[in-house]
C-alpha positions, 0 to 999 in steps of 0.5 A, a space after each residue: 905151709 909157713 907164714 911170715 908174721 909181724 907179731 904185735 910187740 912194741 918193742 924195737 928188739 922184735 923189728 922183725 917178721 916171725 916164721 910160723 906154721 900153718 896148722 893143716 886145719 888152717 891151710 888156705 884160710 890164713 892169707 896175706 893180712 890176716 890176724 892170727 894169734 901167735 904163741 912169742 917169747 920164752 913163755 909162748 905168750 899169746 900175741 897178735 900178730 899179722 901175715 906179711 907172706 904165705 911160703 911153702 919153706 923155712 930156713 928158721 930151726 925153732 918154728 912154732 905154730 899158729 894158734 888161731 885166727 884172731 879176727 875173720 876180716 883181713 888186717 890190710 890187704 894184700 897188694 899193701 904190705 909193698 907199701 908196708 915194706 917201702 916205708 919199712 925201708 925207707 923211714 926206718 918206722 917199725 913194722 908195728 907202728 906202720 900197721 897201726 898206721 893203716 888198721 883202724 884204732 881200736 881194732 888190734 886185740 888185747 892179749 891179758 893172762 889169767 889166773 883161773 882155779 883149777 883145783 882144790 888146795 890143802 897146803 897151809 901157805 900164807 901167800 897162796 891162801 891169799 891168793 886163792 881167796 882172792 880169785 875165789 872173791 872174784 868169780 874164781 878168776 883173775 888177771 894177772 895184773 890185778 892179781 898181783 896189784 895186791 901184794 908188795 913182792 912179786 907172786 909169779 913163783 907161787 903162781 907156778 908153784 900152784 899151777 904145777 900142783 894143779 891148783 890154778 891154771 893160766 889162760 889168755 884173753 881176747 878183747 878189742 875195744 872196737 867191735 862192730 855195733 850190734 842192735 838186740 832185736 826179737 821175732 817169734 819163734 813159735 808157730 801160729 797156733 802155739 802163738 794163738 795158744 799162748 795169747 788166750 792163756 796169758 794173763 798179761 796185757 803187756 805181752 798181748 801187746 808184744 805178741 800183736 806187735 810181733 805178729 805184725 813185724 818179721 823183727 823189731 828191736 827190744 827198745 822199740 817193742 818195749 817203747 811201743 807196748 808201753 811194756 817192760 823188759 821183764 815180760 819180753 824175758 817172758 816170752 822168750 823164756 816160754 819159747 814164743 820168742 827170742 832173741 838175736 843180734 843185728 849188725 848196723 853201721 854207725 852212719 856219719 852222713 844221711 843215707 837216705 839224701 837222694 841225689 842231686 842232678 849235676 848242674 851244666 858245667 861252664 865252658 872252663 870247667 868243660 875245658 877242664 873235665 875234658 883234659 883230666 878225662 883224656 888223662 884217664 882215658 889215656 892210660 898215662 900217669 901224671 899230674 894235673 894242677 887245677 888253679 881256680 880261685 875259691 867259688 870258681 867252681 873247682 868242686 864240679 869239676 872234682 866230682 866229674 873227674 871221679 864220675 868218670 873214674 869210677 865209670 871206668 871201674 876204678 876208685 876215687 880218693 880226695 885229700 882235704 884238710 881237715 877245716 874243708 870237711 864241712 857237713 855242706 862239702 860232704 852232703 854235695 859229694 853224697 848228693 852226687 854218689 850217695 852210698 859209695 861214698 866213706 868219710 874218714 877224719 879225725 872228727 869221727 868216733 872209733 866206731 864210725 872210723 871202723 865202720 867207714 874203714 871197714 865199707 871201704 875193704 868189703 869195696 861197699 864204697 869206692 870213692 874216699 874223701 878225708 884228711 891226711 889219714 885217709 892216704 891209708 884207706 884201703 881202696 882197690 885199683 886207685 884211678 885218681 887221687 885228689 888233693 884239695 887246696 894244694 890242688 892237685 889231681 894225679 891221674 893213676 893207670 898202674 
């Protein structure tokens, strides 16, 4: 099996898809939208790539093999490939720019080449000695850019020579700016008998208080147990070292609205609202595409019409997209939508941090949110089966039955 891949490289000279062989162990795991690591260019530098297509055969003569998967989550859903291809052909935009527009900022893998000590040097070349001393002083490894900055001339040939002698080796390390937010937590890992025995033997009052708290809670964050026990991290680490407790990480979402807000009771619509709601719902039920222009001055109750239309859409098992001007995304406006639909709402706009935006995007990708409210960039939200698109302050409602 082979994959057509867009390589994360900014040059327009490589603005095309490249065929790579899928390793046998990754067959069935790699699919359209998967982020992968591939060897690229003559020196086989490891780069991140995005799979646009899976196929059984290829006409390419020189085929390299995919190294591995860089992330378990998809970069985009398979049905967005058609959009990427359309924009690439229509607007002549590079593939990688389009993909970076669709995926959250900060989630692309950054690949850095490192030089690592791997043997004993017995030569007398002063440049080689200086290179190896710098690497040794930095823990046995340095990225090639930092290492090169210490020299006026290029040291690539010297590194290559040292690599051939087995003195150093090159490796690629991958990082990305944004990841899931994690909280460090602790819990008891020993049985009750051992915990009681430890509490009797230890002279540390802090550790005893910590164990009393842990016995009453299945788990607790390290920050909370230190604060509640009036203790310190040293005492907590001692419990872990002695096998009484263990550390672990909990993934948590960066909330952009009050998740504990209760649902509100919808108001009774006016006669004019009823007419608009009836017409929109009829269009949704008829399964025909169309655009509806909703007239109304500020304060006339258009938002309630939107809410009723969205409710009808999601009750049909479809998703909804609401595009509003950036200035309209006030806490009051968001609260009204959250009060009606709760955690089914996802928010996307420029005021969010990179981490908050990534978490909202993840909720949409995982089908945890089927109603998206946002500014212009929210048009690329990875919703599935969109039934209605509301463009506020334009004001249009687009019914999609495809």
